[in-house]
N, C-alpha and C positions, 0 to 999 in steps of 0.2 A: 283896336290892334294896330292900326297903321301909326299911330301916335306913339304907342309903346315900343316898336321894333327896333328904332334907332338906339332906345335906351338899353333893350336886350341885346343888340349886337354890339353896343360899347361893353356892355357888362361880359359878355363871351369873349370879345376881344382882350378885354382886361385881364381875365383870367388865364387866358391862353399864354401870355408872355410875363406872367408873374412866376415866381418859384413855385414847384409843384408838390411841395409837402403839405400835408393837411394843416399843420398850425397856421401858414400863411392864407391858406385857403378861407379859414374861418376870419382871420383879420380882413380879408377883402369884403366880406359880406357887411361888415360895419361900414365900410366907406363907399359901398355902392348903393345908388339911388333907391329910396323905398316906393314902390308903387304898388298897385294892386295885382300886377301881372308877375309879381316877383317869383312865384313858384314855377311857372312855366318857363322863366329865364334861367333859373337854377339849373332844371333839367336840362335845358338846351347847352347849358355852358359845361355841365358834368360830361355829356355824350362827345362834346367836341374835345374837351380834355382828355377823355379816355382815347378817343380816336387819335388824337395828337401823339400821346403816350405811344400807342402801337405803331403808328407810322414812323415815330421818330427811329427804330430799330429796322424797319422794312423786313421783318421776319414773319414767314408763315407758320401758321400754328400745326404741329405735328401732333397725332393723336398718338396718346400713349397707351401702349399695348399691356393689357392686363395678363397677369399670370395664367388665368384660365383660358382665356382667348388665344394665348400664344401655342398652346398645344394643337389647335384646330387651324393655326395658320401655317405652323410649321411644313405642312404639305406643300403648300404654295410656294415656299422660300426654296425647296429642294427643285422644283422644276424651273425656277427662274430667279435671277439676281436683280433686286430693285435697287436703285439709288435715288436719293432725294437731295438735290442741290439747292442751297438755300445761300443767301448773300453772306451770312456770317458763319454757317455752320455746314458740314458736311457729314451725313449720316450715311451709313452703309448697312446694308442687310445682305448678309451672304447666306451661307449653308445654316443647318441647325445647330452646328458646333460652334458657330461664331456668329450668334444672333444677337448679341450686344451692341448698343450703339457706341461709336468710338468718335472721339471729338478731336478734331485737326486744328480749330481755330478758335481760340479762348475769347475772342475780342467781344463777342456778344455778352449780353446780361446772362449771370448764372443763376439769375433768378427763375429762370424757366425750368430748370431742372432742381430735382430735391439734391439734400446733401448726400444721401447715399449713391446717387448716380453718379455724382461728381468724383466721389472717393473711388470708385470702382472704373472710372474713367481715367483717373491718374495712376492706379495700379496697371492697367492695360497698356500694352505698348501701342504708340501711336502708328496710324497707317497713312503712309505717304499717299497724296493723290495722284492720279495718273499723269497730271499736267505738270507734275514735279520735274526739275530740270537736275539730272545727277552730276555731281561734279567729281573731277578727277580727283584721285587720292592724293594727297601732299606727300611729296617725296622728301624723305628726311636726309640730310647729307651724311654720307658715309663717313665712319671713324677713319681717321688717316693714321697709318701705322707709324710709330716713331722708327721702327727699323726699315732701311730701306729694303724695298720688295725684291730687289736682285740678290740678297743676300742668300747663298745656297742652303738648303735644308739637309742638316747633318743627324747622324743617330745618337752623338754624344749629349747627354744630359747636362752637361756644363761644359763650356768651351770659352776661349778668348784669344785674342790675338794681340800680343804686346810689340811695340816699336823695338827692335833691337838695339837701336842707336841711342834712345832717351830713356827707354823703359815705361814710355806712356802707352796706356790702353787704347786701341785702335777700335775693337768692337769685341762684343762677347755674348753670351747667353747663360743666365744663372752663374755668372762668373765670381759671385760673392757667396755662393752657397756652400758651405762646408760638406764634405763627404769623404768617405774612404779613398786613398790615394795608391795602395797597394806599393810596388817597388819605386814609385816616383819619390818615395821617401829618402831613396839611396843618393839622390841630388844632393840632399842637405848632408848626408854622411859624408859623402866624398869631399864636398866643399870644406866641410869642418875640418876633416882630417887633413886637408892641404893647408889650412889655416894653423893648425894646431902644430904642424911638421914646420912650418915657418917660425911659429911662435917659440918653439924650445929648439930651434936651430937643429933639425934632425935632418939628415941626408937621406933622400928618398930611395937611392940605390944601394945604400952601405948600412941601412938600419934595418934589422930583421926582426920580425914578429912570429911568435909561435902560436899554432891553431890550439885553442882549448878544446877540450872534450865536448863541452855543451855546443860548440860550432858546429862540430861533425854531426849532431842530433838533431839539429834545427829543422832539417827537413825543407820542402819546397825548392825552388831553384838553386842550384848549387854551382860552385866552381870547383868541384870534384876535390875539396880539400879534406884531409884526414888528421886525426888528432895527433899532434906534437910535430906536425910539418912545419918547416921554418922558410919563409920567404920575405923580400924586401916590401917596404910600405908601397913603393910603385906597382909591383906585381900584385899585391892586395887590391889596390885602387883599379887596376885592370880587371881583376877577377870580380870586383864589385859591380862595375859599371858594364862589361860587355855580357857575361854570361847572367848578370844579375844574381851573384852568390849571396844567399844570405849567411852562408858559412863566413864569408870575407868580410861582411858587416859585423858579424859577431866577433871576429878576431880583431878588428880595429877596435872596436868599443872595450873588449876587454884588456888589450895590451895599453891603449892610453890611459885607461883608468887604472891598470896595475903598476905602470912605470911612473907615470906623471900625476898621478893622483888627482884626476880630474874626473868630474861626474859627466861624462859623456852627452846623455840625454838631457841634462840641465844646459849643457853648453849649446845643443841643438835648438832649445826653446828660445835661448836668449839671443842667438842669432836671428831667429825668425822675428822677434821683437824688435831687434835692431834696425831691420830693413823693412819694417812696416807690414809684416804679416800677422793681421789683426784675426784672421779665422783660422789660425793653424795651430795645432798641438800635437807634439810628437811623444810618443810612449815607447818606440824601439827604433834601432838603426836600420831595419831592413824592410818594413812595412807590410808584414803580416798582420792580419787583423786584431785589432785592439780598439776599444770603444773610445779611447782618448788618443787615437793616432789618426789625425784627419786634416784636411786642409781644404782649399778653394782653388778653382782655377786660375783666379787673378792672383793669389799669393804664390802659387806655384809659378806664375810667369814672371813675378817680380824676383824671386828666388833664382830662377834660371838667368835673368838679366844680369843679376850681380855675380852669380858663379861664372858665366861665360867671360867676364872680364879677366879671370885667372887664366894665364895662358896654359898652365899645367892641365886644369880642367877641360878647357877647350880641346886639347890635344887628346885627350883619354877619350871623350865622348864620341869623336868622329872617327875612331879607330874601328875598322872592320875586323880584322883578325890580329891575335895576339898569341905569342908563344911564350911560355915561362919555365923556368927551370927551378925545380922545387927540391929542398932537402928533406927527406922523410925522417922518422923516427930513429930509422937505422943507420943514417949518415949517408944514405945513397941519393943519387940525385935523380929526379924523374921530370920528364917534360909533360907540361899540359898544353893543350890548344884550346884557346878561348875564341868565339866567334860572337860577335855583337848581334844580339836580338832585335835591334832595330833595322828593320830591312829598308827603310826609306834612305839610308845612307846610299844605298845603290841607286837611288833616284834623283840625287842631286842635293839633298838634304845634309847637314853637318851636325848631326846630334839631335836629341841628347838621351833619352831614356824611356824604356817602355815599362808597363806593368801590367799584372793581373791577378786578381783574386776573385773569389766567389762575391764577396761583399763589395767590392770597388768596381768589378766588372773590367772589360779591357781599357786601359789606360795608355797615353802617350804624350810625349812632349818632345816637339821637333823645331829644330832651328834651320832657318835658310836665310842665305846671305848671296847677292849677287851685286853688280854695280849700281843699282838703284835701289836696292830693297835689302833691309835686316829685320827678319820677322821671327817671333817665337809664337808657336802655335800649341795650345795646350788642350787637349781633348780628355775628358773624365767621363767613365761609363758608357761606352760606346757599344753599339749593340753586338758586334763580334770583334775577333781580331782583324778580319779582313776589312770590316767597316772603318775601323781606325785609321787605316791607310787611305781609303776613299776620302773619309772626312778631312784628312791632311790635306790632301791634293785640291778638294773642292774649295777650302778655306784660302788655300795659297793662290789659286787662281783668281778668287774674288779679290783678294788683298792687293794682288799686281796688276789688276785692271784698272 
């Protein structure tokens, strides 16, 4: 044996450092020395090989709990919690409701467990070890609003601020959205009437229009006109813009179409296209609800900018009180007193028009001018009549700051 031991030791070491699959192991036998004690050398080499394979992972064996034995051991688990720490794995036995083995580190050889146990481990949520370090949650960058934060909150569903000097948009909200505009329609009615008067060389004070019967029946806000009343174009324009007379609007449309053979509504829409009002459509001269009578805050702002260039228009819309003498159908004269519905004229504003219907809500267009500023403020569908005044003040203060 003393002579054979070095040979056996050589054979064992030779097997230990060669590839461990079974095919290579058989080839190693062919090249190993042939002696009488070959059987004992093989037994020794196999034992060393097995020990080397086990020590390679440094994992302690864990006894597998059989289903029948688990019922008797559940009582012990309720009394105490046992943890078994290993170099590559962490097994946790909790109460009876959570008696499954949970894998935290998968670096060890998966051959120690069956395929079914691995599938169950993948389905179950991983349990963090007590030594794990919790990291602070990553803070995502907040979204930066495009609109400056100091813009005041207003109740209007659509609004915009237009520079009164060059017609440029300063700021707005839903300013391109089309919606009902109520009596704001009369800004276009008044501006078009002034343009047609100039086009046909008519005198504002010496040209008289007769009130038709349908104007008296129109309803809504009124200039208190009666059928067959006669009044000048200038008086009609004041009756249109100050008390927001729907009867005055119908009278202007009727007489221009009757005497000058022009389609008044068609001219309103053509004027809108000429100045770039792309979200606007006119169906009547007064603004009572019609599904095709709508505009946007931006378009109204552009219209107001162009209309305010007309000195007659600017003079009418800033007037607070107006007296008119009207000849009725019996040839008698009567006086009518009109007060502007725009209460902001008493707060430093210089026009231009209010409007309200059930569908459009409270609306207003305001013009403000001082030594440094020239501003047009358009507010559509405000929360209430009082809110439209408050909204105008908020936007004015913001624009001037």
